[in-house]
N, C-alpha and C positions, 0 to 999 in steps of 0.2 A: 504494500500500500504506500509506504514512504517512498519507494523507488518510483512509483507512478506519479506521485506528487512532484518529486524532484524533476522527473522527465518533463512534466507539464510546464513547470516554471522555466526550465531550460528552453523549451520550445517557444514560450512567451517571450523570453529574452531575445532569441534569435529573430523572431518575427518583428519585435519592436525595433530592431536595428534596420529592418527593411523599409520601415515607414518613411515616406517622403513628407517631411514637415514643411509648411509654407514659409516663405521668407517674411520678414517683418513688414515690408511694404504691402505685400499681397494680403497678409493677415489684417492690417489696418484698413485696406480698401474693402475687403470682404465684410469687415465689421461695420463700416459706414453704410454699405449697401443694406445690410440687415437692419440697422437702426432706422434708416430712412424708410425702408419698406414697412417696418412695424408701425412707424408714425403715420404713414400714408394710409395704411389699412385701418388703423384705429380711428383716424378722422373720418374716413369713408364709412366705416361701419357705424360710428357714432352718429353721423349725419343720417344714414338710412334708418337707424333706430329712432332718432328724433322724429323724422318724417312719418314713419309708420305709427309711432305712438300718437302723434297728432291726428292721423287719419282714424285710428281706432277710437280715440277720444271723441272725435266728431260723430262717429257712427253710434257710439253709446248714448250720446245726448239726444 
């Protein structure tokens, strides 16, 4: 059992060395894309929610 655990962690270590990590500039660029997309989607969904709430409110009255 211990030998299998050691083998597993050795394989994890080997695979970890194969990972291609992004450069700093690429990471910062990708982060900004995610932040802008999240803000855009939140404003869009907030607007749709506000409009639909007003429509439902008018239908209830």
